[in-house]
C-alpha positions, 0 to 999 in steps of 0.5 A: 129498180130491184135487186133480189137473190135465190140465195137468201131473202132480203133481211134473212139469214145468209147460208153458210155456203156464202161465208168465208167462215162457218161455226165450229164447236171446238175451234169456234170457226172454220173456213167456209165455202165462200161462194158469191150469192146469186143476184138478179136485177129488174126494172133498171132505169132508162139510160143504164150503161153499166152496173156497180155492185158493192157488198159491205158490212156496217157492223164491224167493231171499231176496236179489235181489242176484244175480237175473237178473245176467249172470255170476252164479248164485244158489246153492242154499244161499241162504235161500228164501222164499214168493211167492204166485202165486194167491189164489182164495177163495169158490169154489163146490165144486159149480161144476166143474173150473177150465178152462184160461185161465179166470182168466188168459190172457196177461200183463197189464202193470200187472196184472189189474184188480179182485178180482172173479173168475169164478163169483162168486169173489174173488182177492187180490193176488199178489206180482208187485204188489210185484216190479214196484212200481219197474218203470214199464212193469209196476207195478200191482195184480196180481190173480189168477193170474200164473204162473212166472217164476223167475230165469233164473240160478237153480241150482235148479228152482222148485216151484209148489204149488197147495193147495185148502182145503175150508172150512165157510163159504161166504165168507171175508169178505175185502173190498177188496184182500187178500194171502196172509197175510190169506187164511191168517189168515181160514181159521183154524178153517174148514179141513176138509181140504186137497189139494196139487198141485205143478208144477216150472219153470225158466228155466235151461237148465242145470237139469234139470226 
């Protein structure tokens, strides 16, 4: 089983068109095109009845004190935690590649509405929901794909890991709103195989990518 993309190479730099935020010389960052990448898969295992796609960033600072603060840098040594950027379930394995911008094309303040996605899929709440909870102009429920926006003062580039799971069931049975932990729990005992694709992104001009 293999997951690949024409949008970026494995362990390669993700282009700005996929990002929630892009660099800006004056304000550090601006909102970006925020388009989901092209994704395609091959060699699915026999018995695959549906696919689940998860994108997460494992390099998010565990403490927000220094995040995007002038005169400060987030140290590499800081403990890092997961941040979910996309939760897509009940994808028909025979429906063909995911097209660029098919599930997300632009930043939507207050989040995209509803869990229902293209092709009869369902999408969970990504972690921008919690991140923007106290920001009046952005708070809301963020469903589906929202791309990279790592701290502009982070000392390390961030990894965005797209993991495709081949499942032996047609639907996970998730209803209402759901998040990353619920997807991972619902898949237990149903994963036939998985494949990963990793993109790299940074908003810090001093960090090579």
